[in-house]
C-alpha positions as CSV (number, residue, x, y, z in Angstrom):
1,M,-47.6,82.0,-99.9
2,V,-48.6,85.6,-99.2
3,T,-46.1,88.2,-98.3
4,A,-46.3,89.6,-94.8
5,R,-45.6,93.3,-95.8
6,G,-47.4,93.5,-99.1
7,R,-50.3,96.0,-99.2
8,P,-52.5,94.6,-100.6
9,P,-51.1,91.2,-99.8
10,T,-49.1,89.8,-102.8
11,R,-49.5,86.2,-103.6
12,I,-46.4,84.5,-104.8
13,S,-46.4,81.2,-106.4
14,S,-43.6,78.9,-105.7
15,G,-41.6,77.9,-108.7
16,S,-38.6,75.8,-109.5
17,S,-35.8,77.9,-107.9
18,A,-37.2,81.3,-107.9
19,A,-40.4,82.6,-106.5
20,R,-42.6,84.6,-109.1
21,L,-45.7,86.5,-109.0
22,S,-48.7,84.3,-110.0
23,W,-50.5,85.1,-113.2
24,R,-53.6,86.1,-111.3
25,T,-51.7,88.8,-109.2
26,A,-49.4,90.0,-112.0
27,R,-52.3,90.7,-114.4
28,V,-52.4,94.4,-115.4
29,S,-55.6,96.1,-116.5
30,S,-55.9,96.8,-120.3
31,A,-56.1,100.6,-119.6
32,I,-52.6,100.5,-117.8
33,R,-51.1,98.4,-120.5
34,V,-52.4,100.8,-123.3
35,T,-50.9,103.7,-121.3
36,R,-47.6,102.0,-120.8
37,R,-47.5,101.0,-124.5
38,E,-48.2,104.5,-125.5
39,D,-45.5,105.9,-123.2
40,V,-42.9,103.4,-124.5
41,I,-43.9,104.3,-128.1
42,A,-43.6,108.0,-127.3
43,I,-40.2,107.5,-125.6
44,A,-39.0,105.3,-128.6
45,T,-40.0,107.7,-131.3
46,S,-38.7,110.7,-129.5
47,F,-35.5,109.3,-128.9
48,P,-33.8,110.2,-132.2
49,D,-35.0,113.7,-132.0
50,R,-33.7,114.1,-128.5
51,Y,-30.4,112.5,-129.3
52,A,-30.0,114.8,-132.4
53,D,-30.7,117.9,-130.2
54,A,-28.1,116.7,-127.8
55,L,-25.6,116.3,-130.5
56,G,-26.6,119.8,-131.9
57,G,-27.2,118.2,-135.3
58,P,-30.2,118.1,-137.6
59,R,-33.2,115.7,-136.7
60,L,-33.7,112.6,-139.0
61,S,-36.6,112.7,-141.3
62,D,-39.2,109.8,-141.2
63,G,-37.6,108.6,-144.6
64,Q,-34.2,108.7,-143.1
65,V,-35.3,106.7,-140.1
66,D,-37.0,104.2,-142.2
67,A,-34.0,103.7,-144.4
68,L,-31.5,103.5,-141.6
69,L,-33.7,100.9,-139.8
70,D,-34.0,98.9,-143.1
71,L,-30.3,99.0,-143.6
72,A,-29.6,97.8,-140.1
73,R,-32.3,95.0,-140.4
74,N,-30.8,93.8,-143.6
75,V,-27.4,93.7,-142.2
76,A,-28.5,92.0,-139.0
77,H,-30.4,89.4,-140.8
78,G,-27.7,88.8,-143.5
79,T,-24.8,88.8,-141.2
80,E,-24.2,88.8,-137.4
81,R,-26.5,91.1,-135.6
82,R,-23.7,92.9,-133.9
83,F,-22.8,94.4,-137.4
84,A,-26.0,96.4,-137.6
85,P,-25.1,99.4,-135.5
86,L,-21.7,99.4,-137.1
87,S,-23.2,99.4,-140.6
88,T,-25.4,102.5,-139.8
89,Y,-22.3,104.2,-138.4
90,L,-20.4,103.5,-141.6
91,A,-23.4,104.6,-143.6
92,G,-23.6,107.8,-141.9
93,R,-19.9,108.5,-142.7
94,Y,-20.3,107.4,-146.3
95,V,-23.3,109.7,-146.7
96,A,-21.5,112.6,-145.2
97,E,-18.5,112.1,-147.6
98,R,-20.9,111.9,-150.6
99,V,-22.8,114.9,-149.6
100,A,-19.5,116.8,-149.3
101,A,-18.7,115.7,-152.8
102,G,-22.0,117.2,-154.0
103,V,-24.4,114.1,-154.1
104,P,-28.0,114.7,-152.8
105,E,-28.4,113.2,-149.3
106,A,-31.2,111.0,-150.2
107,D,-29.2,109.5,-153.1
108,A,-26.2,109.0,-150.9
109,L,-28.3,107.1,-148.2
110,A,-30.0,105.0,-151.0
111,E,-26.4,104.1,-152.3
112,A,-25.3,103.2,-148.7
113,A,-28.4,101.0,-148.2
114,A,-27.9,99.3,-151.5
115,L,-24.2,98.6,-150.7
116,A,-25.1,97.2,-147.3
117,E,-27.7,94.9,-148.7
118,R,-25.4,93.7,-151.4
119,S,-22.5,93.2,-148.9
120,A,-24.7,91.2,-146.5
121,R,-26.0,89.2,-149.4
122,D,-22.4,88.3,-150.6
123,C,-21.1,87.5,-147.1
124,P,-19.6,84.0,-147.1
125,P,-21.6,81.3,-145.3
126,S,-18.7,80.7,-142.8
127,V,-19.2,84.2,-141.4
128,V,-22.9,84.0,-141.0
C-alpha cells in the first residue's frame, strides 16, 4: 500500500495488527546515521555538565562519572535495576558526609563504590 499524501510516497507493509514502514523505505543512509549517533553521543555526554550547571554545583570529572556509572552498573546487575539510581544518590550523600569529615573526595567515592559492590554481592537470593 502507498500512502496518498506521502511526498515522496511512503510504502507501508501490512503486518499483523499494525502497519509498519517497510525495511526498504525505512533505511537511512549511513551519513545520516553517523550524524544522529554523534548528536546522541554529544547530548548524552553533555547532560551531566548541563545538569550540574543548572544545579549551580561543580561538574563531574571523567573519573567521577566512570566511578558512579560502575557503581550503578554493579548494583543494577547484583540486585534489582531500580536500585541503581537510588544507590548513586546514597553514594552522593555518603561522599558529602565523608568529605565534610575531612576525607578526600576520591577516597570517599572509592569507599562508597566498594560498599555498594559488597552490599550487592551479599544481597540474599530471594531479593534478586
